[in-house]
N, C-alpha and C positions, 0 to 999 in steps of 0.2 A: 842425288844420292839414291842408290839402289839397295834396298834392304830385303834380306831373305829370312823368313821364319822357319826354323826347323822344329820338328815335333813328332810325336807318335799319336795316332788317333785317340780321341777322347781325352786330350790333355789340357783342354781349355784354349786351344789355339784359335778357335773361331771367336771366342770372347776377346782374346788379346787383339786379334785382327780388327774386330769391330771397334774396340777402344782406340786403337791407333788411327783408325780411319776418321775418328772425331777430331784429330789434331788439324789445325788450320794449314799446316805446312806438309801434310802427308796425304797421299792417296793410296789406299790399301785394297788389294785384291785377294780373294779367298778361294780356295779349292778349285772348282771347275772354272770359275771366272779368271783365275790366274793363268789359265791356258790361253786366254786372249792376249796377254801381255808377255808371257814368258818367252815365246819364240823370238819376239823382237828384242827383248833384253839379252837373250843368249846369243843373238847374232851381232851384238855390239851396240845396239841402239841406246843412246843416253837421253833419257827424258829431261825436259826442262824443269820439272818439279820432282819432289821426292816421292819415290814409289816403293811401297812395301808389298811383297808377294808372299803368300802362304799357299804354296802348291799342295796338292794332295800328298799325304805322307808316303804314298807308294814310291814317290820320287827318291826317297831316302833308303829304299831297299836296294838300290843300285849305287855304285860308286861313280859319280860323274864329276870329274875334276874341272871340266869346263864351267860348270855352274858356279863354282867358287871364284873363278877368275872374273866373272861378269858382275859380281855384287861387291858393294863397298862395306856393308855392315851386316852382321849376322846375329840373330836372336835365337836362342834355343829355349823352348818352353818345356819344362819338365814337371810331371805330376807323379805322385806316388803310383807305381805301376799296378798295384792292387786295385786302386780306384779306377784307373784307366781300363783295366781288364773287365771289371764288373760293369762299368758304364758301356763298354763296347758290346757286351752281351745283352745288357738291358735294352739298348736302343737298336740293336740289330746290326750295328756296324761291323761286328766281328768278322763277318764273312762276305756277304753279298756285295756291299758297296766298296769293300776294301780289296777286292780281287784276291782274296786269301781263302784257301780251302781249310775246312776243319782238320785239326791234327789229332794225333793220338792223345787219349785222355789218361791221366794218372790221378787217381783219387778225385775224379770229377773235374780236374783242371785240364784245359786244352793246352798241351805242351807246344803245339804248333803256334798258338798265339804268343806264348812266351818267347819262342824262337824269333818270331816276327819282331817283337819289342827289342830283343837283343840286337838283331840285324840293323834296325833303324837307329838305335842308340850308338852303334859303332861310329856313325857319322859324327856324333858329338865327341865320343871318347877318343877318336883318332887325333883330333885337333881341338882340344878343349879351349886353348887360348884364342882360337878363331871366334868362338861364340860368346856372346853376352848371355849368361844363364839367368832365366827368370823362372822361379818356382811358382807353380800354380797356386799352391796353398798360401804362399806369401802374398801373391797378387790379390787373392780374394779377401785375405784378412787385413792387409795393410796396403791398399792400392796406391795411396798417395806416395808413400815411401818408395814402393817398387817402381812406379811410373817416373818419379823424380830421378832415380838412378838410371832408368832406361832412357829417358830423354837426355840426360847428361851424356850417356854413351853415344846416343844418336846425334849429339851436338845440336839439339833443338830446344827452344825455350819451353819451360814447363807450362802446360795448359791443363785446365780441368777438363778432361775428356769424357767424363761420365756424370750423370747418366747419359747413355748414348741412344741413338735411334733404335727402335725395336728391330728385332731380327727379321730378316726377309729371306726366305729360303732361296729365292731366285738370285739373291746377292750373296749367297754363301752362308745362309743361316743354319742354325742348329736344329736338326729334326727332333731332338728331345724336347725342345721348347713347346712344340705343338701338342705334346702329350702332357707335360707337367705344368706349363705356363709359368715356370720359374727359371731363373738363370742360376 
């Protein structure tokens, strides 16, 4: 089974990816590491094991129909956009690493970042029925229930997948962790 995680930056997608990687029947790839497996999957390669891919969110700025034909299951991770926006500014993801230039400001709010959020979320809103929606706030407040529903959707047995291995930046870790030492 090939699983794709859709999201907007700073939505908790790395947290979800690391949690899923703790399942005994899943191998999960994050951000830049996903580029190691994504070309093979898009060319039609079917792995023997279950693979979960969380590509960089810039992939969702463009509409690629091919990508949807190559995956079996789809998870969309949503977070309150106000929190995502503030987190992106705080950690410095808003521009440099996201390949996005600053936009016009209105009352101190970068309208360009809001437009970026809307463009990425179009991937979800165009075909909501394709995606299994996971809300970040629910995942951190009630992980057992959210993961039970998610594993049911993925047709995998429930396993306790947290606490998980510490973040490793080389394996797709969260740069905010090195500053705050919290998740």
